[in-house]
TIBATOR-359099 format. One record per residue: x, y, z of N, C-alpha, C in turn; residue in one letter. Coordinates in steps of 0.001 Angstrom, whole numbers. Each point is the difference from the previous one (the first is absolute). Example, Ala and Ser with C-alpha at 12.3 -4.5 7.8 and 13.67 -1.06 7.14 Angstrom:
! residues 2
nx,ny,nz,cax,cay,caz,cx,cy,cz,res
13190,-5690,7800,-890,1190,0,900,1200,0,a
-350,1050,-720,820,1190,60,-770,1090,730,s
! end
This chain:
! residues 313
nx,ny,nz,cax,cay,caz,cx,cy,cz,res
1144,-1477,-126,-879,1484,-267,579,1192,59,m
1091,616,1454,888,738,-253,911,-91,-1315,n
617,-950,-688,484,-73,-978,-1095,728,-1602,q
-955,-471,379,-1490,181,-1102,151,2204,108,s
248,-128,1835,-599,1426,-118,1482,1233,-491,r
765,-902,710,1587,572,-828,-190,-129,-1730,k
-176,-667,30,211,103,-1591,-1511,1332,-1090,i
-1449,-255,882,-420,505,-756,-262,1914,657,t
877,347,1051,419,1324,-34,1512,459,-621,e
299,-1356,-26,1130,894,-813,-591,424,-1901,g
-750,-1040,-69,-261,602,-1555,-939,796,179,a
-766,226,1033,-782,1319,-511,1514,1247,552,v
78,-261,813,1231,1643,178,742,-67,-1363,m
404,-863,-451,909,-338,-1532,-897,1379,-599,v
-1009,-764,-275,-956,708,-733,-287,1877,246,a
-261,127,1052,-59,1642,579,1617,362,38,l
873,-534,-635,1304,787,745,-131,485,-2339,f
-592,-750,-602,889,137,-1277,-1583,914,-17,a
-594,33,-22,-1265,356,-360,352,1652,335,i
997,347,1280,45,1061,868,870,537,-1109,l
1362,-1098,-102,920,669,-941,-219,337,-1643,t
-784,-582,-261,-918,380,-1086,-635,1390,-141,a
-915,258,1191,27,1041,-168,884,1393,-187,a
463,-438,1158,1373,1262,1122,345,539,-1851,t
434,-791,-696,850,-521,-1698,-603,830,-1063,v
-1102,-537,-316,-1333,101,-876,-545,1955,279,y
-451,-75,1579,-716,1503,-85,463,866,1273,i
1224,979,-720,644,719,930,-544,918,1159,p
-1503,-23,-151,216,841,555,-819,-974,1468,f
-786,-1056,-619,-426,-713,1108,1318,-443,913,l
1348,-502,-896,768,-782,172,751,308,730,g
176,2025,484,801,821,1293,-889,-857,1087,i
-1260,-249,622,-442,-777,704,237,-1845,314,l
-768,-104,-1228,905,-1129,-96,1218,-1042,567,f
623,1065,-304,1792,-356,422,287,-379,1456,v
-754,561,857,93,-137,1300,-873,-1333,847,w
-872,-414,-937,-580,-1266,1301,643,-793,-1051,v
991,223,-1680,314,-381,-146,486,-1787,598,l
992,566,1675,137,-1038,523,-300,-1206,711,p
-1069,-29,215,-1033,46,1200,-553,-1112,-659,i
-973,-122,-1136,365,-2005,-168,1080,-1013,638,p
1456,253,-886,966,-762,579,456,15,1571,l
-638,1115,262,554,-202,1551,-1098,-467,784,l
-1405,361,374,-25,-870,570,165,-1351,-296,i
-246,-1005,-964,420,-989,-525,940,-611,648,y
716,520,402,991,124,79,759,-27,1692,t
-1268,608,770,-386,393,1119,-250,-1652,912,v
-1088,11,-1054,-1341,-1269,685,706,-1562,-298,r
1010,71,-931,877,-1623,-1082,893,-130,763,f
1151,999,35,1476,94,-430,449,182,-822,g
1269,240,-229,1514,172,-358,-105,-424,-1252,p
378,-2233,75,-230,-395,-1454,-1703,75,-536,k
-836,167,1012,-1488,-312,-1379,94,1502,-1154,p
574,1642,1745,-347,1181,-1073,1489,-343,-1150,g
450,-563,364,1382,429,-1081,-352,-1086,-1640,a
-935,-942,-31,-419,-846,-697,-977,1195,-783,l
-1176,203,826,-792,1778,-590,427,731,-450,v
910,999,374,724,788,-818,957,-168,-1005,l
366,-576,-309,655,-1287,-1268,-1116,-195,-1144,a
-1701,-771,780,-823,18,-1198,-401,1676,125,v
92,278,806,-249,1842,-758,479,1157,-264,s
1439,-751,-438,595,616,-756,-62,-902,-1646,f
-314,-1112,-25,-341,43,-1126,-844,312,-579,v
-1494,459,752,-1493,-438,-672,271,1765,-296,a
1015,797,592,-694,1176,81,939,821,-1343,s
1449,-1595,-523,279,434,-1064,-628,289,-1394,f
-665,-1504,462,-1032,-577,-1620,-1193,1182,-15,l
-732,567,1710,-499,1209,-711,184,1360,-142,i
1390,264,307,234,1558,522,671,-13,-1318,a
1026,-1398,-184,1099,712,-826,1508,263,839,s
775,-182,-561,1553,501,207,-148,1359,1274,a
-997,89,-486,-678,2148,1230,-357,-258,1473,f
26,-1497,-11,-524,-329,1277,1635,-559,482,s
735,-274,-124,1539,-571,700,253,686,871,v
-237,1468,135,742,1272,938,-1399,-233,962,p
-691,369,-155,-1040,-629,895,453,-1297,368,l
-807,-700,-197,499,-1333,918,1501,-231,709,v
372,340,-693,1677,174,1210,288,947,727,l
-1126,1394,-60,8,747,1210,-1315,-428,1078,l
-163,-7,-856,-1369,52,1078,-954,-1723,879,f
380,-638,-1048,-71,-1563,298,632,-636,1221,g
1092,90,-591,1744,-209,1396,-217,741,873,v
-528,1040,179,-183,887,1191,-1312,-149,621,g
-476,117,-576,-1651,-804,955,749,-1937,54,g
555,-451,-398,25,-1803,743,804,816,937,y
960,515,40,1388,82,804,-877,-103,1434,v
-459,1755,5,-962,-71,254,-763,-805,1009,v
-1053,-619,-788,-481,-1026,816,-206,-816,351,g
1855,-740,-150,708,-1034,877,431,630,1318,v
766,1200,272,93,655,1289,-1397,264,859,s
-1066,349,-606,-1411,-587,657,-409,-811,377,f
297,-1433,-874,-309,-1287,320,970,-743,1290,h
1287,725,587,674,-311,241,-164,1143,1780,f
-732,358,-375,-387,737,827,486,1250,1180,k
1456,438,-1265,756,1132,-90,-978,832,671,r
1189,1476,281,-618,1190,778,-187,1027,-1423,s
-1274,434,534,217,1232,-1633,1312,819,-375,a
909,189,706,870,800,-368,1291,-905,-750,f
-103,-1512,1229,955,-845,-958,-612,-660,-1347,r
-1595,511,-208,-139,-676,-1332,-1,1292,-908,t
91,1200,552,362,1349,-465,1232,11,-921,l
871,-733,589,1555,127,-252,-37,-1123,-759,f
-538,-671,-229,289,-1671,-991,-863,375,-1409,a
-979,910,442,-670,530,-1306,459,977,-832,g
1087,1076,823,597,918,-600,873,-776,-442,s
914,-422,305,1176,-1150,-769,-803,-762,-1053,l
-1182,-792,-65,128,-575,-1018,-665,1067,-1138,s
-480,855,580,-465,1215,-1509,1001,1042,-675,y
1279,530,936,938,152,-123,1454,-813,-1367,i
-390,-1308,855,1272,-1292,-826,-1421,-178,-1129,f
-830,476,-423,-67,-117,-1441,-713,922,-863,t
-297,1753,892,473,800,-1001,1632,163,-609,l
1036,-1020,793,1028,506,-622,-62,-1134,-948,l
-381,-1134,-87,-13,-726,-721,-599,749,-1372,l
-898,350,-62,-518,322,-779,713,1582,-1108,l
700,580,1437,827,897,-1042,983,-272,-664,f
909,-1388,548,1274,-634,-707,-784,-636,-1441,v
-1364,-560,321,-612,-909,-1029,-93,1720,-1540,g
-733,995,428,-136,1241,-668,1425,10,-612,s
789,202,524,1540,461,-141,622,-851,-1122,v
-296,-1186,435,553,-922,-946,-420,-667,-1329,v
-1291,-411,796,-670,-130,-1376,-685,559,-1020,i
-1091,1366,521,-563,656,-798,1181,1727,-122,l
1048,-263,343,597,1565,245,-60,747,-151,d
-1041,-316,1320,-177,1338,404,-184,691,1681,i
460,1316,-98,569,42,1652,-482,635,655,h
-1070,-620,509,-1750,684,528,202,1953,984,p
1123,31,883,353,1237,889,902,686,-1369,f
392,14,-931,376,393,-1412,-1041,1119,-620,e
-806,-1195,-240,-1401,-82,-963,-882,1276,507,a
-296,-596,1912,-624,1288,704,426,1036,443,l
1498,354,-140,230,1376,-413,-147,809,-1173,q
-66,-988,-463,-110,387,-1669,-1146,555,151,s
-1227,-603,276,-1496,130,31,199,1390,636,g
308,210,1233,-287,1038,608,369,1463,-468,m
1586,-67,-878,646,870,-374,-1052,662,-1254,e
-400,-1031,-722,-783,155,-598,-1217,952,205,d
-424,-753,1067,-1643,1386,413,669,1188,760,s
1206,225,468,393,797,682,207,1536,-1323,v
747,-744,-850,-25,307,-1192,-1055,793,-869,d
-1148,-1258,138,-1554,990,-418,-495,771,76,s
75,149,1957,-338,406,752,332,1414,207,a
1355,498,-255,121,1375,-699,414,527,-1270,e
-407,-1134,-971,-731,302,-1269,-1126,684,107,q
-1091,-405,1033,-1024,174,-23,-57,1437,832,m
705,325,840,69,905,853,436,1248,-972,l
879,-333,-1105,299,1111,-727,-838,501,-1283,t
-592,-886,-395,-1068,-8,-1186,-1081,1365,1259,t
-546,-1083,860,-850,1265,582,930,1250,377,f
692,511,396,496,1315,374,-225,-312,971,d
571,-762,1256,57,-231,784,1012,256,854,q
1118,568,1180,731,-295,565,668,-1572,696,e
713,-1,-314,954,-1045,226,1398,212,1015,i
-603,-1371,894,983,594,993,1193,-917,-69,d
1152,485,-102,1286,-604,-851,395,-797,1300,e
-149,624,1265,867,-1114,1123,-1385,-1488,-141,d
-1372,753,74,-824,-1681,622,209,-1165,-1352,q
643,934,-1501,565,-1202,-272,943,-235,-454,l
1587,738,848,712,-675,225,103,-979,1071,d
-1069,-86,141,111,-930,2123,-740,-1437,-964,f
-1078,350,-683,-557,-1285,-636,1138,-317,-579,y
473,12,-889,1195,-430,-681,1069,-591,665,r
795,304,664,337,-238,921,-602,-1097,583,d
-598,-584,744,-1088,-630,444,-108,-1071,-714,s
-151,-137,-1104,165,-476,-1541,722,-1094,-251,i
958,1048,-63,1524,-518,73,558,-1085,901,a
-464,90,999,900,-951,1309,-1585,-1133,-454,q
-574,-8,-598,-979,-1285,-17,1303,-1805,166,i
924,524,-1389,596,-1569,-287,885,-133,1386,p
269,436,699,745,-46,1156,-598,-91,947,q
-1042,15,193,-973,-141,1268,-606,-997,-343,i
296,-903,-995,-1103,-1459,-390,-391,-920,797,a
1320,-75,1178,-172,-913,583,-964,425,1281,p
190,1228,423,-1386,786,1111,-1306,-697,-613,l
-365,447,-1654,-1231,375,-96,-272,-1616,214,i
779,-920,-691,-329,-1492,64,-636,-755,1250,m
1162,690,1084,-295,-814,1445,-1676,1631,925,i
337,395,-634,-1611,479,596,-1078,-261,-1143,m
16,-286,-671,-1176,-41,-1300,-179,-2073,641,t
757,-666,189,-207,-1419,673,1,-176,1176,g
392,1359,1002,-1093,-149,1508,-1210,771,-356,v
-345,802,-455,-1383,650,-485,-1054,-1226,-475,g
746,-1078,-805,-136,-778,-769,-716,-1191,991,y
371,-507,586,-157,-905,1333,-768,321,1498,a
195,1894,-71,-452,583,1048,-1507,-260,-135,f
-464,262,-1426,-1028,144,-704,-1342,-1312,111,l
1281,-724,-722,-686,-1559,306,-415,-1056,1310,t
914,615,732,-258,-362,1146,-1388,1059,292,q
30,1111,338,-771,431,43,-1548,58,-249,l
-29,-878,-1326,-1508,72,-753,-35,-1696,844,i
1097,-525,-8,-441,-1167,251,-548,-232,1323,a
732,403,817,-1111,-300,1778,-1039,22,-532,h
-1017,1340,-683,-1608,49,-574,-393,-1462,26,q
350,-453,-1130,-315,-1822,-599,-104,-650,998,f
1627,-120,557,366,-1522,1055,-644,392,964,l
-724,892,935,-1036,-282,749,-1349,-378,-33,r
-252,477,-1051,-1382,-181,-931,174,-1745,-220,r
929,-767,-420,-3,-1287,-667,648,-893,750,l
914,729,226,561,-1154,1001,-239,207,1291,v
-223,758,805,-157,548,1320,1888,-12,617,g
-394,709,1354,943,567,683,402,1147,334,g
711,192,520,913,1630,58,1002,220,-855,t
82,1058,-1039,452,301,-1269,288,1461,-57,y
1395,746,603,-141,1329,59,872,394,307,r
678,1331,-206,1436,554,311,-464,320,1272,f
586,490,1149,-94,645,1390,-61,1213,-1076,p
-575,769,1721,-466,1087,-47,1774,1212,-542,p
-260,1255,-723,1001,212,-312,679,863,914,l
-415,267,1564,358,253,860,1416,-992,563,r
-712,-1473,137,702,-819,458,1572,-390,-761,e
-1,1109,-951,1239,-512,-1644,1287,487,916,w
1011,-740,445,1395,99,75,540,-589,-487,s
1469,480,-42,914,138,-1383,940,-289,1467,l
1118,-1559,133,1001,56,646,989,1280,-70,p
593,-395,1705,1348,1004,340,639,469,-1532,r
1076,-1607,-573,939,319,-1055,-967,632,-1409,v
-1400,585,442,620,1401,-1718,276,1101,624,f
-431,-10,679,768,1444,1437,1371,398,-1036,l
499,-1437,-197,1421,-93,178,697,262,-1911,w
-1276,-554,-179,152,30,-1444,104,1091,-584,y
-1177,697,499,-438,1289,-424,901,1276,500,y
662,-502,1156,1471,956,38,936,-320,-1043,l
178,-1142,-34,1620,-513,-1651,-273,360,-1418,a
-2251,343,-106,33,212,-845,516,1546,-849,g
-252,903,1414,-49,2228,275,1806,-828,-342,i
501,-297,800,897,408,-698,680,-114,-1221,i
-234,-1518,51,196,-496,-2259,-165,1103,-688,m
-1308,817,638,-939,871,-1142,818,1042,-219,r
1008,340,1257,706,1341,-348,1087,-178,90,l
853,-1074,-231,1087,-533,-433,-200,-167,-1587,a
-965,-146,-281,-149,-138,-1825,-573,1066,-604,v
-353,935,481,-1390,934,-105,830,644,-1686,i
1350,25,-131,634,823,-921,795,-1223,-1094,e
-383,-1002,448,413,-1057,-1250,-1376,-1170,-646,d
137,1266,-502,-1658,-241,-1258,709,-1550,-931,e
-702,-830,-357,-43,-1033,-813,1135,-768,-23,g
420,2,1585,655,-1362,413,-676,-771,433,t
897,-1267,96,-1139,-943,631,-745,-187,1472,t
715,499,922,402,610,946,-1254,805,595,m
92,1243,-859,-1205,678,-411,-2200,-556,-222,h
1165,-488,-668,-1220,-1079,-684,-1077,-886,1097,m
854,-481,993,-117,-1311,981,-439,1028,1072,i
210,563,456,-535,1269,751,-1311,109,-210,v
-308,869,-1239,-881,1090,-827,-1139,-1438,221,s
-79,-1228,-380,-972,-639,12,-176,-781,1703,n
822,148,517,-79,-265,1931,-508,273,24,i
603,1398,480,-524,1289,836,-1347,406,318,f
-719,-178,-1281,-1339,473,225,-1085,-1217,214,p
451,-815,-69,-159,-1489,848,-276,574,1278,l
1168,-18,302,96,466,2016,-1188,885,341,l
317,1263,-809,-1100,1016,670,-790,-606,-656,e
-1032,-294,-1021,-1135,-870,451,-263,-735,937,f
587,-937,794,38,-20,1132,-325,136,1186,a
1089,1032,-87,-236,1155,1487,-1391,1007,4,m
-383,-250,-1298,-1767,1103,-285,-993,-981,466,i
618,-1280,-513,-1295,-804,929,-50,46,1442,i
1242,-257,603,353,-167,1273,-533,1622,395,q
-286,819,-373,-307,1136,712,-1005,141,-285,g
-828,-791,-1151,-1867,131,-173,-313,-699,1429,a
602,-1221,4,-334,-726,1071,-233,653,1735,s
1490,1084,-113,-280,653,1228,-982,985,313,v
-613,278,-1215,-721,1173,-30,-1317,-333,-15,m
-208,-1249,-16,-1550,-999,-554,110,-703,1870,f
814,-806,443,444,308,1523,-910,990,784,q
571,1220,-41,6,859,828,-1864,316,-713,f
-758,324,-700,-1309,334,9,-600,-848,681,a
695,-1963,-754,-1083,-602,1045,-26,-10,1674,y
1129,268,650,290,-133,1089,-1179,1205,753,m
-58,1455,-854,-322,882,561,-2054,629,-589,r
-201,-1291,-303,-1025,33,-814,-240,117,-1084,n
949,611,-1014,-72,978,-1038,-346,-623,-1273,i
-1206,257,-821,-512,-672,-1126,1059,-29,-866,s
370,-1500,-765,1082,113,-1083,19,717,-1014,r
-1390,954,127,502,534,-1080,646,1132,-123,a
335,777,1058,1423,1060,360,411,-866,-489,l
714,-962,318,1780,101,-267,210,-403,-1773,p
-1837,-777,-487,575,-17,-1411,7,1260,-391,i
-1179,646,-221,234,1462,167,805,1471,-621,l
1092,-1161,1016,1413,870,92,1365,-911,-704,i
-380,-1295,203,1199,-955,-835,-33,71,-1589,l
-1270,-475,-453,166,-37,-1773,110,1276,-648,f
-742,1205,477,229,1241,-812,1081,618,485,p
498,-456,1184,1013,600,786,1311,-629,-357,g
-176,-1122,-758,1686,-380,-200,-49,468,-1864,l
-315,573,-157,715,871,-1351,695,1061,476,m
-84,658,1262,578,805,328,1855,-378,747,l
477,674,-234,1867,-891,132,-697,156,2038,p
-352,1420,-141,632,-37,1557,-1146,-642,807,l
-822,-415,-410,-1344,-1037,879,1061,-1922,-183,v
583,-74,-746,566,-1254,-275,1056,21,1075,q
732,1093,-37,1020,76,1136,190,81,1169,v
-1419,599,506,-757,-54,983,-286,-1776,383,f
-511,-557,-1263,-781,-1191,713,1066,-968,479,v
1502,-52,-1248,1083,-525,398,238,-8,1383,r
153,1510,-194,448,-316,2292,-574,-287,628,i
-872,-224,-352,-1149,-436,1403,623,-1420,-607,l
12,-1122,-1037,44,-1144,-477,1463,-70,1222,g
957,563,17,1503,-55,-385,-75,38,2224,i
-446,961,767,-321,-77,1338,-1141,-928,102,l
-321,-962,-608,-1067,-863,567,1140,-1556,-144,d
999,401,-537,495,-1541,-330,881,46,1030,i
460,1434,-15,1202,157,867,-352,210,1288,g
-1221,197,893,-658,422,968,-1153,-499,337,m
-227,-982,-477,-1448,-344,512,-1182,865,-190,d
3,708,-1172,-1255,1244,455,-1376,-1156,68,l
-401,-377,-642,-1668,-749,-156,-92,-382,2071,k
1263,-740,436,-737,-267,1029,629,1040,1195,n
446,578,-362,318,1669,1398,-1565,381,-472,r
-239,315,-1572,-2120,719,200,-1005,-932,851,i
407,-1418,-537,-438,-788,1306,-697,369,1795,k
1315,138,50,142,430,1694,33,852,77,s
-167,1004,-948,-418,1459,355,-1231,385,291,n
-1111,-1432,-121,-1227,1062,-668,-926,-333,1187,k
! end
């Protein structure tokens, strides 16, 4: 009976995955929505039946999707199919939300790297150079349009955009890492909703106020600051590229830590969560607010600020 159920559900999940893949490929506007639920069928099946049946369903899904959506489906299946499978395996073994996020992030990052190498070697297309070229064309088109309509052009702003675009190939690893982590986080967040209803149990991230980085991250951050100051004038060198890709990740980690302090303070003072949200999300566009939030994160790691807030309630 269990074997029959396993086969039946596997066939349903393969069909559902193939349909979602085809819809993502052939219906661009809806595909933007479908792509985020693409990992869910494989994920749920793997949670229920384990790694081996999940791997078999993944392989069959790859073939079915290729037959329905042709070669266009290959990147989608590799990225979201494998990502869903890895997250499903982690959930199957009852691993914590953050261990699952780490595993999913590694899966997405590795697959993105594989797709990047395949694009360069097989198709002779460098994705980040193509992105850079497209963005440069957009800036040039915008400049021409402003000139045509006799609008004033802010040369400093245009130079800033062009300088930022010129950095894209150099920060390609950072883009892939942030994209991989973002995909893993969204996959897990969406999966929690389905798993609670279809599988049962408690699937969720801890509240943001409970998030806490190990104290060693403070030393990583300080080392990153020193390295950044040391190579700030050495643009184009390998060390400058390494620091340019690693330091923003450390800054982002400190912002998350600082945000957890703000939510902890709001929670302990019975302040609506809307207040830190209203401060954080629009405010993070402002450098001064970013610095303030990072300082909170540094103080929390170094001085256990959240526990001090609790004790002073």
